[in-house]
N, C-alpha and C positions, 0 to 999 in steps of 0.2 A: 550509082552514090558510092563513095569513099566509105571507107571503114565507119562506123559510128563509136564514137565514144562510149565504153561503158554507161551505165546508169548509175551506179554506185563509186564512180570516180567523178563526178561534174564539179564537187567541191574543193579536190585536189587541184584540178585545171586551172579554176577561177584562182586560188591562193596562190597558184604558182606566176598566175599573170601578173597579180596583183603586185608580188613583191620584186618584180622585174623595175631597173632603174630605167625610165623612160631613156630614147637615144638622144646625146646630144645634152642630156641633163648633166647638171655639175653637182657631185656630192656635198654636201651641207658640211661648215666647218663644224667644229664642235668648242666648246669655252678651250677646251686644254688645249688643244690648235694653236688658238689665235694665243694665249698666252705665250706660250715656246714661240711663236711669231714674232710678237712684241719685245721677248727677251732679246732674240736675236738682232731687231734691228737698233735694240739699246747698246747691244756688246760692241756691235760695228762703229754706232756713234761713237760709244765713248775711246773705241780702238782710233778710230779715224779725227775725231771734231776735236778732242781734249788737245791732243800734241798741235792740234794746227792753232786753238785757241792760246794756247802757250807761247806758239812759237810767234803769233803775234803779239801778245805782251811782251816779249823779249824785245821784239824790232824796237815798238812802239816805245819802252821806257829807254832802249838805247840813245833814241834822238830829243828824248827830254833832259835838259840841263835846269835842276831847282836849285837855285840858288836862295833861298831861303834861308835866313840867319842862324844857326848853330854853333853849340858848345865846341865843337872840333871838327876839324874836317883831318879825315881818315883815309890814309893811302893804303889801300890793300898791296902786298910785296908780288914781286916778280923776281925772276933771276937778277943773282949781281955776281961779276967774276971779280976777287979778290978785291971788293971794295966798290968795284966801278959798275954803277948800276947799266941792267943792260940797255937797249932802245926801249924797251915795251915801259920798265921801271920807269926810266927818265922820262918821257912823257906822261907818265901819271903825276912824278913830282915837277915838274914844271905846270901843271895844268894843279894841280892842289896851291902852288906857291903863288900864282896870279888870282886862287879864290881866298888865299890870307891875304894880299894887297889889295884886293878886294873888298874886305873887310865883313867878308862870310863867315867868318868867325876866327877868334882870337889866338886861335894854336894848331899846332898841325901834330896829327899822332901817325907814326910811319910803322908798318907790324909786318913779322915776317921771319922764320927760324930760319938755318941755314941747311946744307946739302954736305953729308960726311966731304971731309978734307977741306971744306971752307975755312977761310982766315975769318970770317966776319959773315953778319947777318944780314936778310934784306931789310930789315928796319935800322939798321946801325948804318949801312951804306947809304939808304936813302934819308937818313939824318943829317950825315956828314954833306952829304951831295945839297941840301938843302941850306944848312947853314956857310958853305963854298957860296952859293949861289943870294947869300947876302941876306937868309932870313935869321932872325935873333936866335942864337943857341937856345934861352930861357925859353920860346917859344915851340920849340920841337921838342916832343918824347917818343922815345923807340919803344916799343914793344917787340922783344927778342922771342919771339917762339911762334908758332904756327905754322904750319907744312900744308896747308889747305884753308878753303874761304870760311869753312865753317869753323876750323880751329882757331883761326887769324883772327875771326871777326866774337867770339868765345873770349879770349884776352883781353881785345881791344873793351867789349862790356865789362869784364871783371875789373878795369880800369877805371873805367867811366863810373861807376858803381863806388867803387872807393872815393873817387871826386867828388863825387856830386853832380856829375854832367847827366845828362838828359840823352839831347839830341846831334845827331852828328852829319855832317856831308860825307857821303861815302866816293871813292873818287876811283874808277878803275875803268878797263877796258869798256865801251859801248855795249855789248853784246852779253857781258859778264854781271851788266848791273843789275836785271831784274832778277837773279839768282841771289848775290848778295843783298840787296834789300829784303828779300824774305828772307834770308837769315837772319839781318842785322834787327830785325821788326819781331822776330820769333825771341830772340834775345831781352826784349823788352826797348830797343833802343828806337827814339823817333829817328827813321834814316830817312835821308833826304839823298837826293841821286845827282850829280854832275860825272859827268864821263866824260873822257879824255874825246877831244875833237881833231889833233892831229897826230903826226908822230906813230910809230909801232903800236900796231894792238889797235887802231882805232877804228879801221875800216870794218864796216858789217857787211862782213861775207857771209856764205850759206852754211858755210862747215862751220863756220864759228857759231851763227845761232841754231845749227841741230845740234851742237854738240850741249849748249848752255840749255836747249828746247828739254832734251835729255837728261841735263843735271837738275833742271827745276822740276821735274816732273820726280825724278828719283827724290827729292828734299821733302816735295809734300806726300809720297806716298810711303818712304819708308823712315827718311832722318826726324822730318818736324815733330814728332810725337814723343822723338828723346831730347830734343831741347828746350831746357827748363829755360824762363826769364831769368836774365840777370840783375837788369837794368830796372828802378824802379819795383823790384819783388820785395 
């Protein structure tokens, strides 16, 4: 017979056996571990799903041409060269003129400032092009300020508030439209979008969608809270 456990040690042996985890069993998860796991899942969803959803919105908005009648067609600025609109700006201006001719709005607003060394502004170059194309001069207003989308649309909103206008049709490149509408609506404009359908800037490329998705995300996370309602305030 083998050695016997001392009589006084039987309780210790039993306790040791009882506290051992059976082979193949899975330790039970504590509530704290479950909470951490769900937090990690939500973080991953936020990092992955939110940008994908925004990208989908950018593309869907880019493909939607809203011709609801408004108070003004607003042409967002792009580069000009000594008064000559760049191909991107010319595409926007041509589209705006077709909306004006189609009686979507009774007037056109061009917007955009200039770069150091420029002899004119994006807004003035746009107005001159429209007038030369046959649009009545009295129907075109040039807002000669703005170096980015937020600054340009803020200037437009201030003009609209002073004139009592409340709605606008925003004309820009398709991929740029979602962010432009978000900014315009934050400023209080009843904004509708009509993107260009031909010419420079009208292609919905992965690079353009990616940049505008990042820009839209930045607007909602960082800029939106600093934007005050101007129209209808």
